[in-house]
C-alpha positions as CSV (number, residue, x, y, z in Angstrom):
1,X,20.1,-27.5,13.3
2,X,17.7,-26.8,15.8
3,X,16.1,-22.8,15.9
4,X,14.7,-21.7,19.1
5,X,13.3,-17.9,19.6
6,X,12.3,-16.3,23.0
7,X,10.6,-13.2,21.6
8,X,9.5,-10.5,24.2
9,X,7.0,-7.6,23.5
10,X,7.8,-4.5,25.5
11,X,7.0,-0.7,25.1
12,X,8.5,2.1,25.7
13,X,9.2,2.8,29.6
14,X,12.7,3.0,30.9
15,X,11.9,0.7,34.2
16,X,10.3,-2.2,32.3
17,X,7.9,-4.3,34.6
18,X,8.5,-8.2,33.2
19,X,6.8,-11.1,35.0
20,X,8.5,-13.7,36.9
21,X,8.8,-16.6,34.3
22,X,10.0,-14.0,31.8
23,X,12.7,-12.5,34.5
24,X,13.7,-16.1,34.7
25,X,14.4,-16.4,30.6
26,X,16.5,-13.0,30.7
27,X,18.6,-14.2,33.7
28,X,19.2,-17.7,32.0
29,X,20.1,-16.2,28.5
30,X,23.3,-15.4,27.1
31,X,22.3,-14.1,23.5
32,X,19.9,-11.5,23.1
33,X,19.0,-9.7,19.9
34,X,17.0,-6.6,19.9
35,X,17.1,-2.5,18.5
36,X,19.4,0.1,19.8
37,X,16.3,1.6,21.8
38,X,15.4,-2.0,23.6
39,X,19.1,-2.3,23.9
40,X,19.1,0.9,26.0
41,X,16.3,0.0,28.0
42,X,17.1,-3.6,29.3
43,X,20.8,-3.5,29.5
44,X,20.6,-3.3,32.8
45,X,18.4,-6.7,33.3
46,X,20.8,-8.9,31.1
47,X,23.8,-11.1,32.2
48,X,26.9,-9.9,32.5
49,X,28.6,-11.9,29.7
50,X,25.9,-11.4,27.5
51,X,25.8,-11.0,23.5
52,X,23.6,-8.6,21.6
53,X,22.7,-8.8,18.1
54,X,21.6,-6.0,16.7
55,X,18.3,-5.8,14.2
56,X,19.1,-2.8,11.9
57,X,18.0,-2.6,8.4
58,X,19.1,-4.7,6.4
59,X,17.6,-7.6,8.3
60,X,20.4,-10.4,6.6
61,X,22.6,-9.3,8.7
62,X,21.0,-10.2,11.8
63,X,19.3,-13.1,10.0
64,X,23.0,-14.5,9.2
65,X,24.4,-14.4,12.7
66,X,21.5,-16.0,14.4
67,X,22.4,-18.9,11.2
68,X,26.2,-18.7,12.4
69,X,24.8,-19.3,16.5
70,X,22.4,-21.9,15.6
71,X,25.1,-23.9,13.8
72,X,28.3,-23.0,16.1
73,X,25.8,-23.9,19.3
74,X,22.7,-25.8,18.4
75,X,21.1,-26.0,21.9
76,X,21.3,-22.1,22.2
77,X,18.2,-20.1,22.8
78,X,18.1,-16.4,20.9
79,X,16.0,-14.1,23.7
80,X,14.8,-11.1,21.1
81,X,13.2,-7.9,22.6
82,X,10.6,-6.3,19.7
83,X,7.9,-3.6,20.7
84,X,4.5,-4.2,21.0
85,X,3.2,-7.2,20.3
86,X,5.9,-9.1,18.0
87,X,3.0,-11.0,15.5
88,X,1.2,-7.4,14.9
89,X,3.0,-5.8,12.0
90,X,6.3,-7.4,14.3
91,X,9.3,-9.3,14.2
92,X,8.2,-12.7,15.2
93,X,6.4,-12.0,11.3
94,X,10.0,-11.6,10.0
95,X,11.0,-14.9,11.4
96,X,8.1,-17.1,10.8
97,X,8.2,-16.0,7.1
98,X,12.3,-16.3,7.3
99,X,12.8,-19.5,9.2
100,X,9.6,-21.2,8.9
101,X,10.8,-24.4,10.9
102,X,12.0,-21.8,14.0
103,X,10.6,-22.6,16.9
104,X,9.2,-19.7,19.1
105,X,7.8,-18.8,22.5
106,X,6.6,-15.8,22.6
107,X,5.4,-13.5,25.4
108,X,3.4,-10.2,24.0
109,X,2.7,-6.8,25.5
110,X,0.0,-4.5,24.3
111,X,1.2,-3.0,20.7
112,X,1.2,0.5,20.2
113,X,-2.3,1.4,18.9
114,X,-4.1,-1.1,21.7
115,X,-2.0,1.8,23.9
116,X,-3.2,4.8,22.4
117,X,-6.4,3.5,22.2
118,X,-6.0,2.4,26.0
119,X,-4.8,6.1,26.5
120,X,-7.8,7.7,24.6
121,X,-10.5,5.0,26.0
122,X,-11.5,4.0,22.6
123,X,-12.8,1.3,21.5
124,X,-11.2,-0.2,18.8
125,X,-12.8,-3.8,17.8
126,X,-13.9,-1.1,14.8
127,X,-10.5,0.1,13.5
128,X,-8.6,-0.7,10.2
129,X,-4.9,-1.2,10.9
130,X,-2.4,-0.1,9.0
131,X,1.7,0.2,8.9
132,X,3.8,2.8,6.9
133,X,6.9,0.8,8.7
134,X,9.1,0.9,5.6
135,X,5.9,0.5,3.4
136,X,4.3,2.2,0.8
137,X,0.9,3.9,1.0
138,X,-0.8,1.3,-0.9
139,X,-3.0,0.2,2.1
140,X,-3.6,3.8,3.8
141,X,-5.1,5.2,0.4
142,X,-7.0,2.1,0.1
143,X,-8.4,2.7,4.0
144,X,-8.9,6.9,3.1
145,X,-10.7,5.5,-0.2
146,X,-13.1,3.1,1.8
147,X,-13.8,6.1,4.1
148,X,-12.8,3.2,6.9
149,X,-14.1,5.3,10.2
150,X,-11.4,4.7,12.3
151,X,-8.0,4.0,10.8
152,X,-4.7,2.6,13.0
153,X,-1.1,3.8,11.9
154,X,2.5,3.0,12.6
155,X,4.3,5.0,11.4
156,X,8.5,5.3,10.8
157,X,10.7,8.5,10.2
158,X,9.2,9.3,6.6
159,X,5.7,8.4,7.2
160,X,5.3,10.7,10.0
161,X,2.1,12.6,11.4
162,X,2.8,15.5,9.2
163,X,3.2,13.6,6.3
164,X,0.4,11.7,6.3
165,X,-2.0,15.3,7.3
166,X,-0.5,16.5,3.8
167,X,-1.4,13.4,2.4
168,X,-4.8,13.1,3.6
169,X,-5.4,17.5,2.7
170,X,-3.8,16.8,-0.8
171,X,-6.6,14.2,-2.0
172,X,-9.1,15.5,0.5
173,X,-9.7,13.8,3.5
174,X,-9.8,16.3,5.7
175,X,-12.7,15.3,7.7
176,X,-10.6,13.3,10.2
177,X,-9.5,13.9,13.9
178,X,-6.2,12.7,14.6
179,X,-5.1,11.2,17.7
180,X,-1.3,10.8,17.9
181,X,0.6,9.3,20.5
182,X,4.5,9.8,21.2
183,X,6.7,8.1,23.6
184,X,4.1,5.6,24.5
185,X,4.7,3.5,27.6
186,X,7.6,6.1,28.8
187,X,6.2,8.2,31.7
188,X,8.6,10.9,31.5
189,X,8.2,11.6,27.6
190,X,4.7,9.9,27.0
191,X,2.5,12.6,24.9
192,X,-0.9,12.5,23.4
193,X,-2.1,15.2,21.4
194,X,-5.4,15.2,19.0
195,X,-5.5,18.1,16.2
196,X,-6.9,18.1,12.9
197,X,-5.1,17.1,9.3
198,X,-4.4,20.8,8.8
199,X,-2.5,21.6,12.7
200,X,-0.8,18.2,12.3
201,X,0.7,19.7,9.1
202,X,2.6,22.0,10.3
203,X,3.2,20.0,13.7
204,X,6.7,18.4,14.8
205,X,6.6,15.0,16.6
206,X,9.0,13.3,18.7
207,X,9.9,9.4,17.4
208,X,8.4,6.3,18.2
209,X,4.9,7.7,17.4
210,X,1.7,6.2,16.0
211,X,-2.0,7.8,15.6
212,X,-4.9,6.7,14.9
213,X,-7.5,8.9,12.6
214,X,-11.1,9.2,13.5
215,X,-14.3,10.4,11.5
216,X,-15.8,12.6,14.2
217,X,-18.6,13.1,11.3
218,X,-19.3,11.8,7.7
219,X,-19.5,14.9,5.3
220,X,-21.2,14.8,1.6
221,X,-18.2,13.2,-0.3
222,X,-16.6,13.6,-3.7
223,X,-16.3,10.2,-4.6
224,X,-19.2,8.0,-4.4
225,X,-19.6,8.4,-7.7
226,X,-20.4,4.5,-9.2
227,X,-19.4,6.3,-13.0
228,X,-17.7,9.8,-12.6
229,X,-20.0,12.5,-14.7
230,X,-17.4,13.2,-17.7
231,X,-18.2,16.9,-17.2
232,X,-16.1,17.1,-13.7
233,X,-13.0,16.0,-15.2
234,X,-10.4,18.4,-16.0
235,X,-9.9,18.1,-19.5
236,X,-6.9,18.0,-22.3
237,X,-6.6,21.5,-23.5
238,X,-10.7,21.9,-22.8
239,X,-11.3,19.3,-25.3
240,X,-14.1,17.6,-23.7
241,X,-14.8,14.6,-26.2
242,X,-11.2,13.4,-25.3
243,X,-12.4,11.2,-22.2
244,X,-13.9,7.3,-22.3
245,X,-17.4,8.3,-21.7
246,X,-18.7,7.4,-18.3
247,X,-21.6,4.6,-19.5
248,X,-18.2,3.2,-21.9
249,X,-15.5,3.4,-18.9
250,X,-18.4,1.9,-16.5
251,X,-18.6,-1.4,-18.8
252,X,-14.7,-1.6,-19.5
253,X,-14.2,-2.1,-16.1
254,X,-16.6,-4.7,-15.8
255,X,-14.3,-6.5,-19.0
256,X,-11.2,-5.8,-17.1
257,X,-12.8,-7.9,-14.3
258,X,-11.3,-5.9,-11.7
259,X,-12.5,-7.0,-8.4
260,X,-10.3,-9.7,-8.7
261,X,-7.1,-8.1,-10.6
262,X,-4.1,-6.9,-8.5
263,X,-2.4,-4.7,-10.8
264,X,-4.0,-2.4,-13.8
265,X,-2.2,-0.7,-16.5
266,X,-4.0,1.8,-18.0
267,X,-2.2,2.9,-21.6
268,X,-2.9,6.1,-22.9
269,X,-5.0,7.8,-20.0
270,X,-5.3,11.6,-21.4
271,X,-7.7,12.9,-18.6
272,X,-7.1,9.9,-16.2
273,X,-10.4,9.3,-16.3
274,X,-10.5,5.4,-16.4
275,X,-7.6,5.0,-14.2
276,X,-9.2,6.8,-11.7
277,X,-12.6,5.7,-12.1
278,X,-10.9,1.9,-11.6
279,X,-8.7,3.6,-8.2
280,X,-12.1,4.6,-6.9
281,X,-14.4,1.7,-7.3
282,X,-11.6,-1.0,-6.4
283,X,-9.1,0.2,-3.8
284,X,-7.2,-2.9,-3.4
285,X,-5.4,-2.2,-7.0
286,X,-2.1,-1.3,-8.0
287,X,-2.6,1.1,-10.6
288,X,0.0,2.2,-13.3
289,X,-1.1,4.9,-16.0
290,X,0.6,6.0,-19.1
291,X,0.5,9.0,-21.0
292,X,2.9,10.3,-24.2
293,X,1.5,13.6,-24.0
294,X,3.3,15.8,-20.9
295,X,0.1,17.2,-20.3
296,X,-1.0,14.2,-18.9
297,X,1.0,14.9,-15.6
298,X,-0.8,17.5,-14.5
299,X,-4.2,16.6,-15.6
300,X,-3.8,13.4,-13.7
301,X,-2.8,15.3,-10.4
302,X,-5.5,17.7,-11.4
303,X,-8.2,14.9,-11.5
304,X,-6.8,12.0,-8.7
305,X,-7.0,15.2,-6.1
306,X,-10.6,16.5,-7.1
307,X,-11.8,12.9,-6.7
308,X,-9.8,11.4,-4.0
309,X,-7.8,8.9,-5.9
310,X,-4.2,8.8,-4.8
311,X,-1.8,6.2,-4.9
312,X,-2.0,6.1,-9.0
313,X,1.8,6.0,-10.5
314,X,1.3,8.4,-13.6
315,X,4.2,7.5,-16.2
316,X,4.7,10.2,-19.2
317,X,6.7,9.1,-21.9
318,X,6.1,7.1,-25.1
319,X,5.2,3.7,-23.7
320,X,6.6,1.6,-26.8
321,X,10.5,3.2,-25.4
322,X,9.2,3.0,-21.4
323,X,11.3,0.3,-19.4
324,X,8.3,-1.3,-17.7
325,X,10.7,-3.7,-16.0
326,X,10.7,-2.4,-12.4
327,X,6.6,-1.6,-12.0
328,X,4.5,-4.5,-10.8
329,X,3.3,-6.8,-14.1
330,X,-0.3,-6.8,-14.7
331,X,-3.0,-8.9,-14.6
332,X,-5.2,-6.2,-16.4
333,X,-4.3,-3.5,-19.4
334,X,-6.7,-1.1,-20.7
335,X,-5.9,0.3,-23.8
336,X,-6.7,3.7,-24.3
337,X,-4.6,5.2,-27.1
338,X,-2.1,3.6,-29.1
339,X,-0.4,6.2,-32.3
340,X,-1.1,3.5,-34.9
341,X,1.0,0.8,-33.3
342,X,-1.4,-1.1,-31.8
343,X,-0.1,-4.4,-33.0
344,X,3.6,-3.4,-31.5
345,X,1.6,-2.7,-28.1
346,X,0.1,-5.8,-28.0
347,X,3.5,-7.6,-28.5
348,X,5.3,-5.4,-25.5
349,X,2.2,-6.2,-23.1
350,X,2.2,-9.4,-23.5
351,X,5.6,-10.1,-22.4
352,X,4.8,-8.7,-18.9
353,X,1.4,-9.8,-18.4
354,X,0.8,-12.1,-16.4
355,X,-0.7,-15.7,-17.0
356,X,-4.4,-15.9,-17.3
357,X,-4.3,-11.5,-17.0
358,X,-6.5,-9.9,-20.0
359,X,-6.4,-6.8,-22.4
360,X,-9.3,-4.6,-23.2
361,X,-9.2,-1.8,-25.8
362,X,-11.8,0.2,-27.1
363,X,-12.1,0.1,-30.8
364,X,-13.8,3.1,-32.8
365,X,-12.9,2.2,-36.6
366,X,-12.8,-1.3,-38.8
367,X,-8.7,-0.5,-38.9
368,X,-8.3,-0.7,-34.9
369,X,-10.5,-3.4,-35.0
370,X,-8.5,-5.4,-37.5
371,X,-5.5,-4.2,-36.0
372,X,-6.2,-5.4,-32.5
373,X,-7.4,-8.8,-34.1
374,X,-4.0,-8.9,-35.9
375,X,-2.2,-8.1,-32.9
376,X,-4.0,-10.4,-30.2
377,X,-3.8,-13.7,-32.8
378,X,0.4,-12.7,-33.4
379,X,0.7,-12.9,-29.9
380,X,-0.9,-15.9,-29.3
381,X,-3.6,-14.7,-26.9
382,X,-7.6,-15.7,-26.7
383,X,-10.1,-13.1,-28.5
384,X,-13.0,-13.1,-26.5
385,X,-16.7,-12.1,-27.7
386,X,-17.0,-8.0,-27.9
387,X,-19.4,-5.5,-27.1
388,X,-21.1,-2.9,-29.5
389,X,-22.3,0.3,-28.2
390,X,-23.5,3.6,-29.3
391,X,-23.9,6.4,-27.5
392,X,-25.6,9.6,-28.1
393,X,-24.2,11.0,-31.3
394,X,-20.9,9.0,-31.0
395,X,-19.6,6.5,-33.3
396,X,-20.1,3.1,-32.1
397,X,-17.6,1.7,-30.1
398,X,-16.6,-2.1,-29.9
399,X,-15.3,-2.8,-26.4
400,X,-12.3,-5.8,-27.0
401,X,-11.1,-8.0,-24.6
402,X,-8.2,-10.7,-24.9
403,X,-6.7,-12.7,-22.3
404,X,-3.2,-14.6,-21.7
405,X,-3.6,-18.3,-21.3
């Protein structure tokens, strides 16, 4: 079954211009596909007896139609209209993923972020690009934490410039200037505006839109620590000793080898110090944190905002009773609290831990050390040499580690 696509990029101009070669392909075509907006723009250019396959969510509907056409009309090519450059977070990528053997002939236009940069006469070779179109905040949060000087953002109807500005303000990233482009390429509706996040959060924007966040001047940051001072965290009921101390925290992160991990679980997060340190030092991580105390929810929110660490998923409740099946499987786990159920925790973690993943536990007593060793042995994991450290007048701590083969 031969699968042929001609994918044509376009902007929002209601009077589109296509080069002669593309116009010939359109006139010769019979089966076309694209979004509702694309159909409205190009309808008058299509031959009289055209067939249109809408590209809407879920995309399986469109691909089911494609499959039927390729099965019944083996020599037919489908002409697809897409926004901008179809290889830039675009539909050509989706075709390559779903139909890797398909033949694709591509005619790109400028993508919308390029067009916005052109309108601003803003060099964009140093721009970090992030798509929030049907995607979570993860990569945008990472760009903020890493203080990317210029972030180009593709939006959708949920991730609007206003909600993006609100997230930036919530976590203390107010030092960006936002440049928002609406209806780029449409001479009648196109608008480009510059505003602060404080202004954007109270503004409305027409769709489609995109934006570039640019640091005009870098202020002193609140998250340039390598080991956040313990006293700067909000603490559980003012109990300053209920925290993994900074030196222990950093040794723990080192033992977890988070530089090459992908998903980190912090069980018993209390103040959130380990989760927040991990998120700031390794922004690529997905961090899921568990705490039995209800007060932990407010503590995590307070401290993650204080230190500019968005994107931590905080889960409140007994870990052993929590359904963890819908969270991403971890390849690194820290047990900061166990409530006397360490062996049961290890057994549950082992069921979801990815092969090659590790568990780190900071033991403060002979009993907890013995429980960890027993639990690791029962789970069939590999025990690694531990590190013993004494800090000021605190009891010695043993940083213990096990891995899953």
